[in-house]
C-alpha positions in Angstrom: 0.0 0.0 0.0 2.8 2.4 0.9 4.6 1.6 -2.3 1.4 2.3 -4.3 0.8 5.6 -2.5 4.4 6.7 -3.2 4.0 5.9 -6.9 0.8 7.9 -7.0 2.4 10.9 -5.2 5.3 10.7 -7.6 3.0 10.8 -10.6 1.1 13.8 -9.1 4.4 15.7 -8.6 5.6 14.9 -12.1 2.3 15.9 -13.6 2.3 19.2 -11.6 5.9 19.9 -12.7 5.1 19.1 -16.4 2.0 21.3 -16.2 4.1 24.2 -14.9 6.6 23.8 -17.7 3.9 23.8 -20.3 2.4 27.0 -18.8 5.9 28.5 -18.6 6.6 27.8 -22.3 3.1 29.0 -23.4 3.7 32.3 -21.7 7.1 32.7 -23.3 5.6 31.7 -26.7 3.0 34.5 -26.6 5.9 37.0 -26.2 8.6 35.5 -28.3 6.7 33.4 -30.9 6.6 29.6 -31.6 10.2 28.9 -30.6 9.8 25.4 -29.1 9.8 23.4 -32.4 12.8 25.1 -33.9 15.7 22.9 -35.0 19.2 23.9 -33.8 19.9 25.4 -37.3 16.7 27.4 -37.1 17.4 28.6 -33.6 20.8 29.9 -34.7 19.1 32.1 -37.2 16.1 33.1 -35.0 15.2 36.8 -34.8 13.3 37.8 -31.6 10.0 39.2 -32.9 9.0 42.9 -32.4 5.4 42.0 -32.6 4.2 40.8 -30.1 7.8 41.0 -28.8 8.7 42.5 -25.4 6.7 45.6 -26.0 8.5 49.0 -25.8 10.4 50.8 -28.6 10.9 48.6 -31.7 9.7 45.6 -29.8 12.3 45.7 -27.1 12.0 46.5 -23.4 15.0 46.0 -21.2 13.2 44.6 -18.1 11.0 42.3 -20.1 13.8 40.9 -22.2 16.1 40.5 -19.1 13.4 38.1 -17.8 13.2 36.6 -21.2 16.9 35.7 -21.3 16.8 34.2 -17.8 13.7 32.3 -18.6 15.3 30.8 -21.7 18.2 29.7 -19.5 15.8 28.1 -17.1 14.3 26.1 -20.0 17.8 25.1 -21.1 18.2 23.4 -17.7 14.7 22.1 -17.2 14.7 20.3 -20.6 18.3 19.4 -20.9 17.6 15.7 -21.2 15.0 16.0 -23.9 16.8 18.8 -25.7 20.4 17.6 -26.1 21.2 20.4 -28.6 19.9 22.9 -26.1 18.3 25.4 -28.5 17.2 27.5 -25.5 20.7 28.8 -24.8 21.0 29.7 -28.5 17.7 31.6 -28.2 19.0 33.4 -25.1 22.2 34.4 -27.0 20.1 35.6 -30.0 17.8 37.7 -27.7 20.9 39.3 -26.0 22.3 40.2 -29.4 19.0 41.8 -30.5 18.7 43.8 -27.3 22.2 45.1 -27.7 21.5 46.0 -31.3 18.3 47.9 -30.6 18.6 49.3 -27.1 22.4 49.8 -27.4 21.8 52.2 -30.2 20.0 55.5 -30.7 16.2 55.4 -31.3 16.6 55.6 -35.1 19.2 52.8 -35.0 21.7 54.8 -36.9 24.5 54.9 -34.3 25.6 53.3 -31.0 24.9 55.2 -27.8 27.3 57.9 -26.8 30.6 56.5 -25.7 29.9 53.0 -27.1 32.1 51.5 -29.8 32.2 48.3 -31.8 34.9 47.1 -29.3 32.9 48.2 -26.3 29.2 48.0 -27.4 27.8 48.5 -23.8 30.1 51.4 -22.9 27.1 53.8 -23.5 24.7 51.8 -21.4 21.3 50.5 -22.7 18.1 52.3 -23.3 15.0 51.4 -21.3 12.9 50.9 -24.4 10.1 53.3 -23.6 7.7 53.9 -26.5 8.0 57.7 -26.2 11.3 59.5 -26.7 10.6 62.2 -24.1 8.2 63.3 -21.4 7.6 62.0 -17.9 7.5 58.4 -19.1 10.0 58.8 -21.9 13.1 56.8 -22.8 16.3 57.0 -20.9 18.3 54.7 -18.7 17.2 53.1 -15.4 19.8 51.8 -12.9 17.5 48.9 -11.8 16.9 47.8 -15.3 20.6 47.9 -16.1 21.6 45.8 -13.1 18.9 43.3 -14.0 20.3 43.0 -17.5 23.8 42.6 -16.0 22.4 39.7 -14.0 20.9 38.1 -17.2 24.3 38.3 -18.9 26.0 36.8 -15.9 23.6 33.9 -15.8 24.2 33.3 -19.5 27.9 33.3 -19.0 27.6 30.6 -16.4 25.0 28.5 -18.2 26.8 28.6 -21.6 30.3 28.5 -20.1 31.1 31.6 -22.1 32.9 34.3 -20.1 32.3 36.9 -22.8 28.8 37.6 -21.5 30.1 38.3 -18.0 32.8 40.5 -19.6 30.0 42.5 -21.3 28.1 42.8 -18.0 31.3 44.1 -16.3 31.7 46.6 -19.2 28.2 47.8 -18.7 28.7 48.0 -14.9 31.8 50.1 -15.2 30.2 52.3 -17.9 27.1 53.4 -16.0 28.4 53.6 -12.5 29.9 57.1 -12.6 26.7 58.5 -14.1 24.3 57.0 -11.6 26.6 57.1 -8.5 28.0 60.6 -7.8 29.9 62.3 -5.1 27.7 64.6 -2.9 29.7 67.8 -2.5 27.4 69.3 0.1 26.8 66.3 2.4 29.9 64.3 1.6 29.8 60.7 0.7 28.0 59.3 -2.4 24.5 59.3 -3.6 22.5 57.9 -6.6 20.2 59.0 -9.3 17.2 56.9 -10.4 17.0 57.8 -14.1 19.4 59.3 -16.6 18.9 60.5 -20.2 19.7 58.1 -23.0 23.2 59.6 -23.5 23.8 59.5 -19.7 24.5 63.3 -19.7 21.3 64.6 -18.0 19.7 63.6 -14.7 16.0 62.9 -15.4 15.0 61.7 -11.9 17.4 63.0 -9.1 16.1 60.8 -6.3 17.6 57.4 -5.3 15.7 54.2 -6.1 14.7 52.5 -2.9 16.8 49.3 -3.6 19.1 50.5 -6.3 22.2 50.7 -4.1 21.6 47.2 -2.6 20.8 45.7 -5.9 23.9 47.2 -7.4 26.0 45.9 -4.5 24.6 42.3 -5.0 24.8 42.2 -8.8 28.3 43.7 -9.0 29.5 41.2 -6.4 28.0 38.4 -8.5 29.8 39.6 -11.6 33.1 39.8 -9.7 32.5 36.3 -8.2 32.0 34.9 -11.7 35.1 36.7 -13.0 37.1 34.9 -10.3 35.5 31.5 -11.2 36.6 32.0 -14.8 40.1 33.1 -13.5 39.7 36.6 -14.9 41.2 39.6 -13.2 38.5 42.1 -13.6 37.6 44.0 -10.4 34.6 46.0 -9.3 35.9 46.7 -5.8 35.6 50.5 -6.0 32.0 50.4 -7.3 31.0 47.8 -4.7 32.4 50.0 -2.0 30.3 52.9 -3.3 27.1 50.9 -3.1 27.9 49.7 0.3 28.6 53.3 1.5 25.1 54.3 0.3 23.5 51.3 1.9 25.1 52.2 5.2 23.9 55.8 5.1 20.5 56.6 6.7 17.5 54.3 6.7 18.1 52.7 3.3 17.7 49.0 4.1 14.0 48.6 4.9 11.3 46.3 3.5 8.7 47.7 1.1 5.0 47.2 1.0 5.0 47.4 -2.8 4.6 43.9 -4.2 7.3 44.2 -6.9 9.8 45.9 -4.7 9.2 43.3 -2.0 9.8 40.4 -4.3 12.9 41.9 -5.9 14.2 42.6 -2.4 13.8 39.0 -1.4 15.4 37.9 -4.6 18.4 40.2 -4.0 18.8 39.2 -0.4 18.8 35.5 -0.9 22.2 35.5 -2.6 24.0 36.7 0.5 21.7 36.0 3.4 24.0 33.2 4.6 27.1 35.4 4.4 26.1 39.0 5.3 24.0 40.1 8.2 22.2 43.0 6.3 20.9 40.5 3.7 19.6 38.1 6.3 17.9 40.8 8.4 16.4 42.6 5.4 15.2 39.3 3.9 13.6 38.2 7.1 11.9 41.6 7.6 10.6 41.5 4.0 9.3 38.0 4.6 7.2 39.2 7.6 5.9 42.1 5.4 5.0 39.6 2.7 2.7 37.7 5.0 0.6 40.9 5.4 0.8 42.1 1.8 -0.2 38.8 0.2 -3.2 38.4 2.4 -4.7 41.5 0.8 -4.2 40.5 -2.9 -7.0 38.1 -3.3 -9.5 40.4 -1.7 -9.3 42.7 -4.7 -10.6 42.2 -8.2 -8.2 41.8 -11.1 -9.1 45.3 -12.4 -7.5 46.8 -9.2 -4.3 44.8 -9.4 -1.2 44.7 -11.5 -0.2 41.1 -12.4 3.5 41.7 -13.1 4.0 43.3 -9.7 2.4 40.4 -7.9 4.5 37.9 -10.0 7.6 39.8 -8.8 6.5 39.1 -5.2 5.8 35.5 -6.0 9.2 34.9 -7.7 11.1 36.6 -4.8 9.3 34.5 -2.2 10.0 31.3 -4.1 13.7 31.9 -4.4 14.0 33.1 -0.8 12.1 30.1 0.6 8.8 30.1 2.4 6.7 27.9 4.7 3.7 25.9 3.5 1.2 28.7 4.4 3.0 31.3 2.2 3.7 28.8 -0.5 -0.1 28.1 -0.8 -0.7 31.9 -1.1 1.9 32.2 -3.8 0.4 29.3 -5.8 -3.1 30.8 -5.4 -1.9 34.2 -6.8 -0.2 32.7 -9.7 -3.2 30.4 -10.5 -5.6 33.3 -10.2 -3.9 35.3 -13.0 -3.5 32.5 -15.5 -6.9 33.1 -17.1 -6.4 36.8 -17.5 -2.9 36.9 -19.1 -3.4 36.1 -22.8 -6.6 38.2 -23.0 -5.4 41.1 -20.9 -7.1 44.4 -21.8 -3.8 46.2 -21.3 -1.7 45.1 -24.3 1.3 47.3 -23.1 1.6 45.3 -19.9 1.0 41.9 -21.4 4.6 41.0 -22.3 6.1 42.0 -19.0 3.3 40.2 -17.2 3.8 37.0 -19.2 7.6 36.7 -18.7 7.3 37.4 -15.0 4.4 34.9 -14.7 6.8 32.3 -16.2 9.5 33.2 -13.6 6.9 33.0 -10.8 6.0 29.5 -12.0 9.6 28.3 -12.2 12.2 30.8 -10.9 15.0 28.5 -12.2 18.0 30.6 -13.1 16.9 33.5 -10.9 17.9 31.2 -7.9 21.4 31.0 -6.5 22.9 27.6 -7.0 20.6 26.6 -9.8 23.3 26.9 -12.3 26.5 24.9 -11.8 29.9 26.4 -12.7 
């Protein structure tokens, strides 16, 4: 009887896992087209679509495509046995190339961004990919989008065993740092800007992002750790020290009640919670806040909620690790949104919602230790 029960439980788990993978791939298919049946040769010539695409300018949006790259890497691991040629890593590489070609250039595509060259294509940063060139929601560069892209490049370097992607991430890290992180002549120390112009010459939003310094600290440390694993000598010590200085000034490290900020905070903290006290304390505080925040989600209708922000919370909670009670709430939120995603009334938010839905289903390569070096 026990043996039969064990076999049944195993089948249920396998079925649940297979169902998640199917939903994961379907979400990615809606954004990036029918990629799953491509041959290795077709994958090597694949062009990421701009319609539907990731949304944004010319079909590219940096945050969405960063999730897209990491999600393809997750698929490369989840289906390694059934996909010996691993087309998903090829698709991740192709998506990276397209993003650099579109968002690493001016909006008309005629030139690389200011300071970038063929030898250093990311020395000018990367555009957000906003539809409008100017205005309050116009194009420019966000620090938190750029660090997420660095993370995606870092994961691809590890998954593909190709250090060039981490080198590009380090190049981007060094290029943007002196524009977003500046010396404060009046107060002393350093401070940050949240948004810069496309050419990195003009401050568009002078305030600091709530978690920008801590995220920069974590991602830059991951880049440096990977450099050492590949026996490279690149260093980001000075930049990491700047971020740590900002983190230690004032009341910067506190949990947020915003679902997306909460999730990304938990994601960020999980990398160093066993090594650094600040990450452990902030992570545990955020976990306590999550218990309150998640309880309010299901009481509201879909029209008064933003799916992608809730998926950010769900992904962060999954990688950080939760008890059965929170895990059940996370699953309920993800399941709730499934029926709304493909037919969402807000077409602009559909791509970002779908890629983050996939990551909430299977965080995969977002999780430390998932990829082996």
